[in-house]
N, CA, C and O atoms as a MOPAC input file, in Angstrom:
PM7 MOZYME 1SCF
protein

 N     16.28800 1   -11.80200 1     5.21000 1
 C     15.27100 1   -10.85200 1     5.65300 1
 C     15.59100 1    -9.46600 1     5.07900 1
 O     16.75400 1    -9.11200 1     4.88700 1
 N     14.57600 1    -8.72300 1     4.82000 1
 C     14.71500 1    -7.37700 1     4.28100 1
 C     15.20700 1    -6.45800 1     5.39200 1
 O     14.64300 1    -6.42400 1     6.48600 1
 N     16.25200 1    -5.72500 1     5.09600 1
 C     16.88200 1    -4.87800 1     6.10600 1
 C     16.08800 1    -3.61300 1     6.41600 1
 O     15.75700 1    -3.35200 1     7.57200 1
 N     15.78400 1    -2.82700 1     5.37800 1
 C     15.16800 1    -1.51400 1     5.61000 1
 C     14.04800 1    -1.29000 1     4.60700 1
 O     14.20600 1    -1.55000 1     3.41400 1
 N     12.90800 1    -0.80200 1     5.10600 1
 C     11.75900 1    -0.47500 1     4.26400 1
 C     11.32900 1     0.94000 1     4.61500 1
 O     11.29600 1     1.31300 1     5.78700 1
 N     10.99700 1     1.72900 1     3.59300 1
 C     10.61900 1     3.11800 1     3.82300 1
 C      9.23300 1     3.41900 1     3.27500 1
 O      8.75400 1     2.78800 1     2.33300 1
 N      8.61100 1     4.40400 1     3.90000 1
 C      7.28900 1     4.86300 1     3.46900 1
 C      7.35900 1     5.31800 1     2.01000 1
 O      8.30500 1     5.98900 1     1.59900 1
 N      6.35100 1     4.94300 1     1.25000 1
 C      6.28900 1     5.33500 1    -0.14700 1
 C      6.92000 1     4.34100 1    -1.10100 1
 O      6.85600 1     4.52200 1    -2.31700 1
 N      7.53500 1     3.28000 1    -0.56000 1
 C      8.08800 1     2.25800 1    -1.44300 1
 C      6.96800 1     1.39600 1    -2.01100 1
 O      5.93800 1     1.17900 1    -1.37300 1
 N      7.19600 1     0.91300 1    -3.21900 1
 C      6.24800 1     0.03800 1    -3.90300 1
 C      6.87100 1    -1.35400 1    -3.96100 1
 O      7.99500 1    -1.52600 1    -4.43100 1
 N      6.13100 1    -2.33300 1    -3.48100 1
 C      6.61500 1    -3.71500 1    -3.41300 1
 C      5.58000 1    -4.67400 1    -3.98200 1
 O      4.38500 1    -4.38000 1    -3.98800 1
 N      6.04500 1    -5.81600 1    -4.45900 1
 C      5.18600 1    -6.97500 1    -4.64500 1
 C      5.19500 1    -7.70500 1    -3.31800 1
 O      6.24300 1    -7.85300 1    -2.68900 1
 N      4.03000 1    -8.16100 1    -2.89400 1
 C      3.97600 1    -8.93500 1    -1.65400 1
 C      3.10400 1   -10.15000 1    -1.86400 1
 O      2.31100 1   -10.20900 1    -2.80500 1
 N      3.25500 1   -11.11100 1    -0.98600 1
 C      2.50900 1   -12.36000 1    -1.05800 1
 C      1.38700 1   -12.30500 1    -0.02700 1
 O      1.62300 1   -12.53700 1     1.15800 1
 N      0.15500 1   -11.99600 1    -0.47600 1
 C     -0.94900 1   -11.93300 1     0.49100 1
 C     -1.35800 1   -13.33600 1     0.93700 1
 O     -1.36700 1   -14.28300 1     0.15100 1
 N     -1.68600 1   -13.43400 1     2.18700 1
 C     -2.16100 1   -14.71700 1     2.68800 1
 C     -3.54900 1   -14.98900 1     2.13300 1
 O     -4.11100 1   -14.16300 1     1.41500 1
 N     -4.08800 1   -16.12300 1     2.46100 1
 C     -5.43600 1   -16.45000 1     2.01400 1
 C     -6.39300 1   -15.35100 1     2.45200 1
 O     -6.38700 1   -14.92700 1     3.60700 1
 N     -7.21200 1   -14.89900 1     1.51600 1
 C     -8.15600 1   -13.82100 1     1.81900 1
 C     -9.56800 1   -14.38100 1     1.96000 1
 O     -9.85800 1   -15.50200 1     1.54200 1
 N    -10.44000 1   -13.56800 1     2.56000 1
 C    -11.82000 1   -13.96000 1     2.76000 1
 C    -12.73400 1   -12.82800 1     2.32600 1
 O    -12.37900 1   -11.65800 1     2.46800 1
 N    -13.91000 1   -13.15900 1     1.79800 1
 C    -14.90700 1   -12.15000 1     1.44600 1
 C    -14.37400 1   -11.09800 1     0.50600 1
 O    -13.88700 1   -11.40800 1    -0.58100 1
 N    -14.46800 1    -9.84900 1     0.92800 1
 C    -14.06700 1    -8.70800 1     0.09900 1
 C    -12.59600 1    -8.33100 1     0.25800 1
 O    -12.14400 1    -7.36000 1    -0.34900 1
 N    -11.83900 1    -9.08100 1     1.06300 1
 C    -10.42500 1    -8.77400 1     1.24800 1
 C     -9.65900 1    -8.93400 1    -0.05800 1
 O    -10.01100 1    -9.75100 1    -0.90800 1
 N     -8.60000 1    -8.13300 1    -0.19800 1
 C     -7.72800 1    -8.25700 1    -1.36700 1
 C     -6.94900 1    -9.55600 1    -1.24100 1
 O     -6.33600 1    -9.82600 1    -0.20800 1
 N     -6.97700 1   -10.34800 1    -2.28600 1
 C     -6.23300 1   -11.59700 1    -2.28100 1
 C     -5.12400 1   -11.58300 1    -3.30500 1
 O     -4.66100 1   -10.52900 1    -3.73900 1
 N     -4.71600 1   -12.76000 1    -3.67400 1
 C     -3.64300 1   -12.90200 1    -4.65100 1
 C     -4.12000 1   -12.51700 1    -6.03700 1
 O     -5.29600 1   -12.66100 1    -6.37300 1
 N     -3.19800 1   -12.03300 1    -6.82300 1
 C     -3.45700 1   -11.78000 1    -8.23000 1
 C     -3.48200 1   -13.14700 1    -8.90500 1
 O     -2.50100 1   -13.88500 1    -8.81200 1
 N     -4.58300 1   -13.51200 1    -9.58800 1
 C     -4.69000 1   -14.86100 1   -10.15600 1
 C     -3.55800 1   -15.22700 1   -11.11500 1
 O     -3.22000 1   -16.40400 1   -11.24400 1
 N     -2.97000 1   -14.24400 1   -11.78500 1
 C     -1.93700 1   -14.56600 1   -12.76900 1
 C     -0.53600 1   -14.70100 1   -12.16500 1
 O      0.34000 1   -15.29600 1   -12.79400 1
 N     -0.30200 1   -14.16900 1   -10.96800 1
 C      1.06300 1   -14.21000 1   -10.44100 1
 C      1.16800 1   -14.63700 1    -8.97600 1
 O      2.27100 1   -14.90600 1    -8.49900 1
 N      0.07900 1   -14.70500 1    -8.27100 1
 C      0.04300 1   -15.00300 1    -6.83200 1
 C      0.59200 1   -13.88700 1    -5.95900 1
 O      0.61800 1   -14.01900 1    -4.73600 1
 N      1.03000 1   -12.79500 1    -6.56200 1
 C      1.54400 1   -11.66300 1    -5.80400 1
 C      0.70900 1   -10.43100 1    -6.09300 1
 O     -0.00100 1   -10.37200 1    -7.09700 1
 N      0.79500 1    -9.45700 1    -5.21800 1
 C      0.04400 1    -8.22000 1    -5.39900 1
 C      0.96600 1    -7.04700 1    -5.10600 1
 O      1.85400 1    -7.12500 1    -4.25700 1
 N      0.73300 1    -5.96300 1    -5.82500 1
 C      1.49200 1    -4.73700 1    -5.62400 1
 C      0.93600 1    -3.99600 1    -4.41100 1
 O     -0.27100 1    -4.01400 1    -4.17000 1
 N      1.80700 1    -3.34900 1    -3.65200 1
 C      1.35900 1    -2.56000 1    -2.50200 1
 C      2.26600 1    -1.35500 1    -2.31300 1
 O      3.37900 1    -1.30100 1    -2.83800 1
 N      1.76600 1    -0.39600 1    -1.55600 1
 C      2.53500 1     0.78200 1    -1.17600 1
 C      2.66400 1     0.78000 1     0.34200 1
 O      1.67600 1     0.61200 1     1.05700 1
 N      3.87000 1     0.96400 1     0.82300 1
 C      4.10800 1     1.04100 1     2.26700 1
 C      3.67200 1     2.42600 1     2.73600 1
 O      4.15700 1     3.43700 1     2.22900 1
 N      2.75000 1     2.47200 1     3.71000 1
 C      2.22600 1     3.75500 1     4.19500 1
 C      2.61100 1     4.05700 1     5.64200 1
 O      2.45100 1     5.18900 1     6.09800 1
 N      3.11000 1     3.07200 1     6.35800 1
 C      3.53500 1     3.33300 1     7.73900 1
 C      4.85900 1     4.09300 1     7.73300 1
 O      5.60200 1     4.07800 1     6.75200 1
 N      5.13300 1     4.76100 1     8.86100 1
 C      6.35100 1     5.58400 1     8.91600 1
 C      7.60100 1     4.71400 1     9.06500 1
 O      7.52600 1     3.55000 1     9.45900 1
 N      8.73800 1     5.30500 1     8.74500 1
 C      9.99500 1     4.56200 1     8.69900 1
 C     10.40600 1     4.00100 1    10.05800 1
 O     11.02300 1     2.93700 1    10.12000 1
 N     10.07600 1     4.69400 1    11.14100 1
 C     10.40500 1     4.19900 1    12.47900 1
 C      9.66800 1     2.89500 1    12.74900 1
 O     10.26400 1     1.93000 1    13.22800 1
 N      8.36700 1     2.86300 1    12.44200 1
 C      7.58300 1     1.63700 1    12.62100 1
 C      8.08100 1     0.54600 1    11.67800 1
 O      8.26100 1    -0.60200 1    12.08400 1
 N      8.30100 1     0.91500 1    10.41200 1
 C      8.71300 1    -0.06800 1     9.40200 1
 C      9.98400 1    -0.81100 1     9.78900 1
 O     10.14400 1    -1.98700 1     9.46200 1
 N     10.87700 1    -0.13400 1    10.47600 1
 C     12.17600 1    -0.71600 1    10.78500 1
 C     12.34900 1    -0.99800 1    12.27100 1
 O     13.46500 1    -1.16500 1    12.76300 1
 N     11.21900 1    -1.04800 1    12.97900 1
 C     11.22200 1    -1.32300 1    14.40700 1
 C     11.16500 1    -2.80800 1    14.71400 1
 O     11.23900 1    -3.64100 1    13.81100 1
 N     11.03300 1    -3.13600 1    15.98900 1
 C     11.11600 1    -4.52400 1    16.43500 1
 C      9.91900 1    -5.40000 1    16.07300 1
 O     10.02300 1    -6.62500 1    16.14800 1
 N      8.77700 1    -4.80900 1    15.67900 1
 C      7.59500 1    -5.63600 1    15.40200 1
 C      7.75200 1    -6.47700 1    14.14300 1
 O      7.14600 1    -7.54200 1    14.02900 1
 N      8.56400 1    -6.00500 1    13.19200 1
 C      8.70500 1    -6.73000 1    11.92900 1
 C      7.50800 1    -6.57100 1    11.01500 1
 O      7.37600 1    -7.28800 1    10.02400 1
 N      6.62100 1    -5.61600 1    11.35500 1
 C      5.40700 1    -5.39000 1    10.56800 1
 C      5.50700 1    -4.10400 1     9.76400 1
 O      6.30900 1    -3.22000 1    10.06500 1
 N      4.67600 1    -4.02000 1     8.73600 1
 C      4.51000 1    -2.82200 1     7.91200 1
 C      3.02600 1    -2.59300 1     7.74400 1
 O      2.24200 1    -3.54000 1     7.82000 1
 N      2.62600 1    -1.36200 1     7.52000 1
 C      1.24200 1    -1.07300 1     7.14700 1
 C      1.26800 1    -0.73200 1     5.66300 1
 O      2.02400 1     0.13200 1     5.21900 1
 N      0.42000 1    -1.43600 1     4.90400 1
 C      0.42800 1    -1.28400 1     3.45200 1
 C     -0.96100 1    -0.97000 1     2.91500 1
 O     -1.97600 1    -1.20700 1     3.57100 1
 N     -0.97200 1    -0.43300 1     1.71500 1
 C     -2.19700 1    -0.26300 1     0.94000 1
 C     -1.99200 1    -1.05000 1    -0.34800 1
 O     -1.08500 1    -0.73900 1    -1.11900 1
 N     -2.82400 1    -2.07000 1    -0.59600 1
 C     -2.70000 1    -2.84300 1    -1.82900 1
 C     -3.12300 1    -2.03000 1    -3.04800 1
 O     -3.82600 1    -1.02600 1    -2.93700 1
 N     -2.67900 1    -2.48800 1    -4.20600 1
 C     -3.02300 1    -1.83500 1    -5.47300 1
 C     -3.66900 1    -2.84000 1    -6.41800 1
 O     -3.51500 1    -4.05200 1    -6.26900 1
 N     -4.38700 1    -2.30900 1    -7.38200 1
 C     -4.99700 1    -3.11700 1    -8.43200 1
 C     -4.85400 1    -2.38800 1    -9.76100 1
 O     -4.72300 1    -1.16500 1    -9.79800 1
 N     -4.87900 1    -3.14200 1   -10.84200 1
 C     -4.85000 1    -2.51700 1   -12.16800 1
 C     -6.26100 1    -2.27700 1   -12.68700 1
 O     -6.44500 1    -1.65800 1   -13.73500 1
 N     -7.25900 1    -2.76600 1   -11.95100 1
 C     -8.65100 1    -2.61600 1   -12.38600 1
 C     -9.28800 1    -1.39200 1   -11.74400 1
 O     -9.22000 1    -1.20900 1   -10.52800 1
 N     -9.90100 1    -0.56400 1   -12.56500 1
 C    -10.64500 1     0.58900 1   -12.05600 1
 C    -11.97000 1     0.08400 1   -11.52000 1
 O    -12.84100 1    -0.32400 1   -12.28800 1
 N    -12.12400 1     0.10900 1   -10.21600 1
 C    -13.34300 1    -0.39300 1    -9.57800 1
 C    -14.39400 1     0.69300 1    -9.41000 1
 O    -15.47900 1     0.43900 1    -8.88600 1
 N    -14.07300 1     1.90900 1    -9.85600 1
 C    -15.04200 1     2.99700 1    -9.81200 1
 C    -15.31500 1     3.54500 1    -8.42400 1
 O    -16.33000 1     4.20800 1    -8.21300 1
 N    -14.44200 1     3.28600 1    -7.48700 1
 C    -14.62500 1     3.78900 1    -6.12400 1
 C    -13.95800 1     5.15200 1    -5.99300 1
 O    -12.86700 1     5.36000 1    -6.52400 1
 N    -14.59600 1     6.07400 1    -5.29800 1
 C    -13.98500 1     7.40000 1    -5.15700 1
 C    -12.67000 1     7.36700 1    -4.37500 1
 O    -11.83800 1     8.26000 1    -4.53300 1
 N    -12.47700 1     6.36200 1    -3.54600 1
 C    -11.26200 1     6.29500 1    -2.72900 1
 C    -10.04600 1     5.76700 1    -3.48600 1
 O     -8.92700 1     5.83700 1    -2.97700 1
 N    -10.24500 1     5.24500 1    -4.67900 1
 C     -9.10800 1     4.77100 1    -5.47000 1
 C     -8.17700 1     5.92900 1    -5.78700 1
 O     -8.63300 1     7.01100 1    -6.15600 1
 N     -6.88400 1     5.70900 1    -5.64700 1
 C     -5.89100 1     6.73300 1    -5.96700 1
 C     -5.09000 1     6.24000 1    -7.17200 1
 O     -4.40600 1     5.21800 1    -7.10600 1
 N     -5.18800 1     6.98000 1    -8.26300 1
 C     -4.49400 1     6.62700 1    -9.49700 1
 C     -2.98500 1     6.80300 1    -9.33400 1
 O     -2.51400 1     7.81600 1    -8.81800 1
 N     -2.24800 1     5.80400 1    -9.78200 1
 C     -0.78600 1     5.87100 1    -9.78400 1
 C     -0.31500 1     5.54200 1   -11.19700 1
 O     -0.64500 1     4.48900 1   -11.74300 1
 N      0.45300 1     6.44500 1   -11.77900 1
 C      0.96700 1     6.24000 1   -13.13300 1
 C      2.46900 1     5.95800 1   -13.08900 1
 O      3.10600 1     6.10000 1   -12.04600 1
 N      3.02000 1     5.56100 1   -14.22600 1
 C      4.46200 1     5.32600 1   -14.31400 1
 C      5.24700 1     6.58400 1   -13.95500 1
 O      6.32200 1     6.50700 1   -13.36000 1
 N      4.70400 1     7.73900 1   -14.32100 1
 C      5.36800 1     9.01300 1   -14.02900 1
 C      5.45400 1     9.25100 1   -12.51900 1
 O      6.41800 1     9.84300 1   -12.03400 1
 N      4.43100 1     8.78200 1   -11.77200 1
 C      4.42200 1     8.94900 1   -10.31200 1
 C      5.53200 1     8.14100 1    -9.64700 1
 O      5.95900 1     8.45700 1    -8.53700 1
 N      5.99000 1     7.10600 1   -10.32700 1
 C      7.10200 1     6.30100 1    -9.83000 1
 C      6.67900 1     4.99800 1    -9.19200 1
 O      5.59600 1     4.89600 1    -8.61400 1
 N      7.54000 1     4.00400 1    -9.30100 1
 C      7.35400 1     2.74900 1    -8.58800 1
 C      6.46300 1     1.72100 1    -9.25000 1
 O      6.39600 1     0.58900 1    -8.77100 1
 N      5.77200 1     2.06300 1   -10.33400 1
 C      4.89400 1     1.10400 1   -10.99500 1
 C      5.27500 1     0.98800 1   -12.46600 1
 O      5.75700 1     1.94300 1   -13.07600 1
 N      5.05000 1    -0.20000 1   -13.02200 1
 C      5.39400 1    -0.44100 1   -14.42200 1
 C      4.25400 1    -0.10100 1   -15.36100 1
 O      4.46500 1     0.13700 1   -16.55100 1
 N      3.03700 1    -0.07900 1   -14.81800 1
 C      1.87700 1     0.36900 1   -15.58200 1
 C      0.87800 1     0.98900 1   -14.61900 1
 O      0.95900 1     0.79700 1   -13.40600 1
 N     -0.05400 1     1.72500 1   -15.17300 1
 C     -1.04200 1     2.42800 1   -14.36000 1
 C     -1.75500 1     1.45100 1   -13.42200 1
 O     -2.12100 1     0.34100 1   -13.81000 1
 N     -1.93900 1     1.89500 1   -12.18700 1
 C     -2.70300 1     1.10000 1   -11.23100 1
 C     -3.40000 1     2.03200 1   -10.25200 1
 O     -3.26800 1     3.25300 1   -10.33700 1
 N     -4.13300 1     1.44900 1    -9.33500 1
 C     -4.90400 1     2.20800 1    -8.35900 1
 C     -4.60200 1     1.69000 1    -6.96000 1
 O     -4.68000 1     0.48700 1    -6.71000 1
 N     -4.25800 1     2.59500 1    -6.04800 1
 C     -4.12700 1     2.24500 1    -4.63400 1
 C     -5.52500 1     2.17300 1    -4.04200 1
 O     -6.39000 1     2.98100 1    -4.37900 1
 N     -5.74500 1     1.21300 1    -3.16600 1
 C     -7.05200 1     0.99900 1    -2.54100 1
 C     -6.93900 1     1.19000 1    -1.02400 1
 O     -6.77900 1     0.21900 1    -0.28600 1
 N     -7.02400 1     2.44600 1    -0.56000 1
 C     -6.83300 1     2.72100 1     0.87100 1
 C     -7.81000 1     1.98300 1     1.78700 1
 O     -7.49100 1     1.72900 1     2.94900 1
 N     -8.98300 1     1.64000 1     1.28300 1
 C     -9.95200 1     0.93200 1     2.12300 1
 C     -9.48500 1    -0.47900 1     2.48300 1
 O    -10.08300 1    -1.12800 1     3.34100 1
 N     -8.43100 1    -0.95500 1     1.83800 1
 C     -7.88100 1    -2.28400 1     2.12600 1
 C     -6.59600 1    -2.21700 1     2.95000 1
 O     -5.79800 1    -3.15400 1     2.93000 1
 N     -6.39200 1    -1.12100 1     3.67000 1
 C     -5.20000 1    -0.97200 1     4.51000 1
 C     -5.08800 1    -2.15800 1     5.46600 1
 O     -6.07900 1    -2.59400 1     6.05300 1
 N     -3.87600 1    -2.66700 1     5.61200 1
 C     -3.64500 1    -3.69400 1     6.62800 1
 C     -2.15600 1    -3.84200 1     6.91200 1
 O     -1.30800 1    -3.32000 1     6.18800 1
 N     -1.86600 1    -4.55700 1     7.97300 1
 C     -0.46800 1    -4.78300 1     8.33100 1
 C     -0.03300 1    -6.14500 1     7.80900 1
 O     -0.82100 1    -7.08800 1     7.74200 1
 N      1.23600 1    -6.22300 1     7.44500 1
 C      1.81400 1    -7.48100 1     6.98100 1
 C      3.20200 1    -7.63600 1     7.59000 1
 O      3.85800 1    -6.65300 1     7.93500 1
 N      3.62700 1    -8.85600 1     7.71200 1
 C      4.98800 1    -9.13900 1     8.13300 1
 C      5.94100 1    -8.75900 1     6.99800 1
 O      5.62700 1    -8.96700 1     5.82600 1
 N      7.09000 1    -8.20900 1     7.34300 1
 C      8.09300 1    -7.83600 1     6.32900 1
 C      8.45000 1    -9.00200 1     5.41300 1
 O      8.79400 1    -8.80200 1     4.24800 1
 N      8.36800 1   -10.21900 1     5.94600 1
 C      8.73900 1   -11.39500 1     5.15900 1
 C      7.77700 1   -11.67100 1     4.00800 1
 O      8.07500 1   -12.49500 1     3.14400 1
 N      6.63300 1   -10.99600 1     3.98400 1
 C      5.70800 1   -11.14600 1     2.85100 1
 C      6.16700 1   -10.35300 1     1.62700 1
 O      5.69500 1   -10.59400 1     0.51600 1
 N      7.08500 1    -9.40900 1     1.82900 1
 C      7.58500 1    -8.62400 1     0.70000 1
 C      8.46500 1    -9.50700 1    -0.17200 1
 O      9.30800 1   -10.25600 1     0.32100 1
 N      8.24700 1    -9.40200 1    -1.49200 1
 C      8.96200 1   -10.26800 1    -2.42600 1
 C      9.95800 1    -9.51900 1    -3.29200 1
 O     11.09100 1    -9.96400 1    -3.47400 1
 N      9.53700 1    -8.38600 1    -3.82300 1
 C     10.37100 1    -7.67700 1    -4.78600 1
 C     10.04600 1    -6.18800 1    -4.75100 1
 O      8.89400 1    -5.79000 1    -4.91700 1
 N     11.07300 1    -5.37200 1    -4.53400 1
 C     10.85800 1    -3.92500 1    -4.52800 1
 C     10.80700 1    -3.41600 1    -5.96400 1
 O     11.68600 1    -3.71400 1    -6.77200 1
 N      9.76100 1    -2.64100 1    -6.27100 1
 C      9.60000 1    -2.06900 1    -7.60600 1
 C     10.11900 1    -0.65300 1    -7.67600 1
 O     10.51600 1    -0.20500 1    -8.75200 1
 N     10.13300 1     0.06800 1    -6.57500 1
 C     10.60200 1     1.44900 1    -6.61200 1
 C      9.96900 1     2.27900 1    -5.52200 1
 O      9.55100 1     1.76300 1    -4.48600 1
 N      9.90500 1     3.58200 1    -5.77100 1
 C      9.34900 1     4.53500 1    -4.80900 1
 C      8.35900 1     5.45300 1    -5.51000 1
 O      8.53700 1     5.80500 1    -6.67600 1
 N      7.32000 1     5.83200 1    -4.78600 1
 C      6.41400 1     6.85600 1    -5.29700 1
 C      7.16800 1     8.18200 1    -5.22900 1
 O      7.59000 1     8.60800 1    -4.15400 1
 N      7.33000 1     8.81900 1    -6.35900 1
 C      8.07900 1    10.08300 1    -6.41700 1
 C      7.16700 1    11.30200 1    -6.34900 1
 O      7.61500 1    12.39900 1    -6.01800 1
 N      5.89700 1    11.11000 1    -6.66100 1
 C      4.93700 1    12.21300 1    -6.66600 1
 C      4.34400 1    12.36200 1    -5.25800 1
 O      3.58600 1    11.49500 1    -4.82600 1
 N      4.67100 1    13.43800 1    -4.53500 1
 C      4.15600 1    13.59500 1    -3.16600 1
 C      2.63400 1    13.70300 1    -3.10900 1
 O      2.03700 1    13.41400 1    -2.07100 1
 N      1.99800 1    14.11300 1    -4.20500 1
 C      0.53300 1    14.21300 1    -4.21100 1
 C     -0.12500 1    12.84400 1    -4.09600 1
 O     -1.21600 1    12.73100 1    -3.53700 1
 N      0.51700 1    11.81000 1    -4.61400 1
 C     -0.03900 1    10.45600 1    -4.50500 1
 C     -0.07100 1    10.03100 1    -3.04200 1
 O     -1.09800 1     9.55400 1    -2.55800 1
 N      1.04300 1    10.19800 1    -2.33500 1
 C      1.08700 1     9.84000 1    -0.90900 1
 C      0.10600 1    10.70400 1    -0.12000 1
 O     -0.55900 1    10.21400 1     0.79300 1
 N      0.01500 1    11.97300 1    -0.46600 1
 C     -0.92000 1    12.88000 1     0.21600 1
 C     -2.36400 1    12.42500 1     0.00400 1
 O     -3.15700 1    12.43400 1     0.94600 1
 N     -2.71500 1    12.02700 1    -1.22800 1
 C     -4.07600 1    11.55000 1    -1.50700 1
 C     -4.38300 1    10.27100 1    -0.73700 1
 O     -5.46000 1    10.13600 1    -0.15600 1
 N     -3.44100 1     9.33700 1    -0.73500 1
 C     -3.64600 1     8.09100 1     0.00900 1
 C     -3.79500 1     8.39900 1     1.49900 1
 O     -4.69000 1     7.86800 1     2.15600 1
 N     -2.92400 1     9.25200 1     2.03100 1
 C     -2.99100 1     9.62300 1     3.45400 1
 C     -4.31500 1    10.29500 1     3.79500 1
 O     -4.88600 1    10.05300 1     4.85800 1
 N     -4.80000 1    11.13900 1     2.88800 1
 C     -6.09000 1    11.80300 1     3.10000 1
 C     -7.23100 1    10.81000 1     3.19800 1
 O     -8.09400 1    10.92300 1     4.06800 1
 N     -7.22800 1     9.83100 1     2.29200 1
 C     -8.27600 1     8.80800 1     2.34800 1
 C     -8.16700 1     7.97600 1     3.62000 1
 O     -9.18000 1     7.63500 1     4.23000 1
 N     -6.94400 1     7.65000 1     4.02100 1
 C     -6.77500 1     6.87900 1     5.25800 1
 C     -7.28600 1     7.66400 1     6.46000 1
 O     -7.93000 1     7.09400 1     7.34100 1
 N     -7.00800 1     8.96400 1     6.50700 1
 C     -7.49900 1     9.80600 1     7.60600 1
 C     -9.02300 1     9.82400 1     7.62800 1
 O     -9.63000 1     9.79100 1     8.69900 1
 N     -9.64600 1     9.87700 1     6.44500 1
 C    -11.10900 1     9.86100 1     6.37300 1
 C    -11.67300 1     8.50200 1     6.77200 1
 O    -12.60000 1     8.42100 1     7.57800 1
 N    -11.11300 1     7.44100 1     6.20900 1
 C    -11.61200 1     6.09000 1     6.47900 1
 C    -11.49200 1     5.75400 1     7.96300 1
 O    -12.40100 1     5.16200 1     8.54500 1
 N    -10.37900 1     6.13000 1     8.56900 1
 C    -10.13800 1     5.82600 1     9.98500 1
 C    -10.67200 1     6.89800 1    10.92300 1
 O    -10.58100 1     6.76200 1    12.14300 1
 N    -11.23200 1     7.96800 1    10.35100 1
 C    -11.78200 1     9.08300 1    11.11600 1
 C    -10.78300 1     9.57700 1    12.16200 1
 O    -11.11400 1     9.71800 1    13.33900 1
 N     -9.56600 1     9.83600 1    11.71400 1
 C     -8.50400 1    10.24300 1    12.63500 1
 C     -8.77700 1    11.57900 1    13.30300 1
 O     -8.27500 1    11.84000 1    14.39600 1
 N     -9.56600 1    12.42500 1    12.65900 1
 C     -9.92400 1    13.70700 1    13.27000 1
 C    -10.68600 1    13.47900 1    14.57700 1
 O    -10.53800 1    14.25300 1    15.52300 1
 N    -11.49600 1    12.42600 1    14.63300 1
 C    -12.24300 1    12.06900 1    15.83300 1
 C    -11.29700 1    11.89300 1    17.02300 1
 O    -11.63200 1    12.25000 1    18.15200 1
 N    -10.12700 1    11.34500 1    16.75800 1
 C     -9.14400 1    11.10700 1    17.81400 1
 C     -8.19300 1    12.27900 1    17.99700 1
 O     -7.26500 1    12.20300 1    18.80300 1
 N     -8.41300 1    13.36200 1    17.25700 1
 C     -7.58300 1    14.55100 1    17.38200 1
 C     -6.25300 1    14.46200 1    16.66500 1
 O     -5.29600 1    15.13700 1    17.04500 1
 N     -6.17900 1    13.63000 1    15.61900 1
 C     -4.90900 1    13.43000 1    14.92700 1
 C     -4.73500 1    14.26500 1    13.67500 1
 O     -3.73800 1    14.08800 1    12.97600 1
 N     -5.65400 1    15.16800 1    13.35400 1
 C     -5.45500 1    15.92500 1    12.11900 1
 C     -5.22100 1    17.34400 1    12.35600 1
 O     -5.03700 1    18.10700 1    11.40700 1

């Protein structure tokens, strides 16, 4: 089992069977890249869960896509984080750590989209 996971880490994970518009497996590898967005206390707590945002290498033309480059850290080639696909996964779905996002603007952009998508201001969280 994976001992410690931190916010901003980039991992390959094994998504379960998906339905409809959900992000599924990458047809060429069965794994998908993701960024851990939940805080370190939750990530390493008793639930064994993480909150992640999956990534894709395809530009889907959505305004919520957040570009991640090799310079930003944690990825081997340019990809896009898809905050609208936020979900929780069991830590055991993580397969291989690729690195960490080093550019704080990337995490800030993803967090901003998550706040908008979840309307956190409505609940007084912003």
